Every structure is written in structure tokens, then in C-alpha cells.
C-alpha positions in Angstrom: -1.5 24.6 -0.6 -3.4 22.3 1.7 -2.0 19.0 2.9 -2.8 16.3 5.4 -1.3 13.0 6.7 -3.2 9.8 7.2 -1.9 6.4 8.3 -2.6 2.7 7.8 -1.6 -0.3 9.9 -1.4 -3.0 7.4 -1.7 -5.8 9.9 -5.2 -4.8 10.9 -6.8 -3.5 7.7 -7.5 -4.7 4.2 -6.7 -3.5 0.8 -10.5 -3.1 0.3 -10.8 -0.8 3.3 -7.8 1.3 2.3 -9.2 1.6 -1.2 -12.6 2.7 0.1 -11.1 5.4 2.3 -8.7 6.6 -0.4 -11.6 6.9 -2.9 -13.5 9.0 -0.4 -10.4 11.3 -0.2 -9.9 11.2 -4.0 -13.5 12.3 -4.6 -12.8 15.4 -2.5 -9.6 16.2 -4.6 -7.0 14.6 -2.3 -4.0 13.1 -4.2 -1.3 11.0 -2.7 2.0 12.8 -2.9 4.2 10.6 -0.7 4.0 7.3 1.2 6.5 6.8 4.1 7.0 3.5 6.0 7.8 3.6 9.7 10.0 1.1 11.4 9.7 0.1 15.0 11.1 -2.6 17.3 8.6 -4.7 19.1 7.2 -8.1 19.4 4.3 -10.2 18.4 3.8 -9.3 14.7 1.1 -11.5 13.3 3.4 -13.6 11.1 6.8 -13.5 12.8 8.7 -14.4 15.9 8.5 -12.6 19.3 10.7 -9.6 18.7 12.0 -7.8 15.7 11.8 -4.7 13.5 8.5 -4.3 11.9 7.4 -2.3 8.8 3.7 -2.2 8.5 2.6 1.3 9.6 2.5 3.7 6.7 2.1 7.5 6.6 0.5 8.9 3.5 0.8 12.6 2.6 -2.2 13.9 0.7 -2.3 17.2 -1.3 -5.6 19.0 -2.0 -6.0 19.6 -5.7 -8.6 20.8 -8.1 -8.9 17.3 -9.7 -10.6 14.2 -8.5 -8.9 10.8 -8.2 -9.8 7.2 -8.1 -7.7 4.6 -6.3 -7.5 0.8 -6.5 -5.6 -1.2 -3.9 -4.4 -4.7 -4.5 -3.3 -7.3 -1.9 -0.2 -8.9 -3.3 0.8 -11.9 -1.2 4.2 -13.6 -1.5 3.1 -17.2 -1.8 6.5 -18.8 -1.5 10.2 -17.8 -1.3 10.6 -17.9 -5.1 11.0 -14.1 -5.5 10.9 -14.0 -9.4 7.4 -15.5 -9.4 6.3 -12.9 -6.9 7.6 -10.1 -9.2 5.7 -11.8 -12.1 2.5 -11.7 -10.0 3.0 -8.0 -9.2 3.7 -7.3 -12.9 0.5 -9.2 -13.9 -1.5 -6.9 -11.5 0.2 -3.8 -12.9 -0.8 -4.9 -16.5 -4.4 -5.5 -15.3 -4.7 -2.1 -13.5 -2.9 -0.3 -16.4 -5.5 -1.7 -18.7 -8.2 0.0 -16.5 -6.3 3.3 -16.7 -4.7 3.1 -13.3 -1.0 3.8 -12.6 0.9 2.1 -9.8 2.0 4.8 -7.5 3.3 2.9 -4.5 3.9 -0.6 -3.1 3.5 -0.8 0.7 5.3 -4.0 1.9 4.4 -5.6 5.2 7.7 -6.8 6.6 9.5 -8.0 9.7 13.1 -8.6 10.5 14.4 -10.4 13.5 18.1 -9.7 14.2 18.5 -12.9 16.2 17.3 -15.4 13.6 16.1 -15.9 10.0 13.3 -13.4 9.5 10.1 -13.8 7.6 10.9 -10.7 5.5 8.1 -9.3 3.3 5.0 -11.5 3.3 2.8 -9.2 1.2 2.5 -5.8 -0.3 -0.5 -3.6 -0.9 -0.2 -1.9 -4.3 -1.8 1.5 -4.6 -3.0 2.5 -8.1 -4.4 5.9 -9.0 -6.0 7.7 -11.9 -7.4 11.2 -12.3 -11.0 11.2 -13.2 -13.3 13.7 -14.8 -16.7 14.7 -13.5 -18.2 12.6 -16.3 -16.6 9.4 -14.8 -17.9 9.9 -11.3 
């Protein structure tokens, strides 16, 4: 078995950049097996108050396989505080990607919590969709 860990800082990358890099790995047979968020206390997140707990650095565990994989990443922004409409938007993206043969394998929320005041919570997620591809589809 061969594995590796890569990471993404959601506050300074895009869904498009993540998708491109994951597709490079997928073409070499790397498959995402686990996605782990990290939490840290700090200040100055791009959309929150001075100090808080931030969740926007993710570790991805990749397993080397005999197959090849294609990934799609979607930026899913929470436009307002109406959570049911946000879930509807996520489900619409899932339906779209499922129609293309991709399965949602992980949502990576970008979140911040300030223990001293109302927090901004989760402002967006990046959805990772994956499908195994044959040599004919490359």
C-alpha cells in the first residue's frame, strides 16, 4: 500500500485550483480515502472578527490504486442565514454532478467561531465529487 497526505488552505485557494491538482493526482491513480479538518485558534480570518477558532485547513489522505479518478470541486457559498435554502443549493449541485457520473465524497466547510461574540459560522463549503474513469475516458 502507498499513501500520502496533501493539504489545502481554503482561504487562499479556489475550487478550480483544488480540482486541477486532484485531477493530476487522480490521473496517476491517487484516490481520496479521508479528509480531515484542522482547527486552530488565531485571528484575522478573511471573513470574521479578530480572534476565534478557524476551520479552513484540510488534510487529505490519498491511497495509490490501480484505477484512475476524475474529480470535480464546487464552491458552495451560503448566501444568507436561511439554512434550508443552502441545503437546497447543495442538493442541486449533487443532482447536477450525479448526472455527470460523479459521487459527492466530501464537503469541506470554511468556518470560524468566536467564543466572545456571535460568530460567522460556515460561509462556504467546497464539495469534492469523484468518479473512477477508464482509459477510454481519459
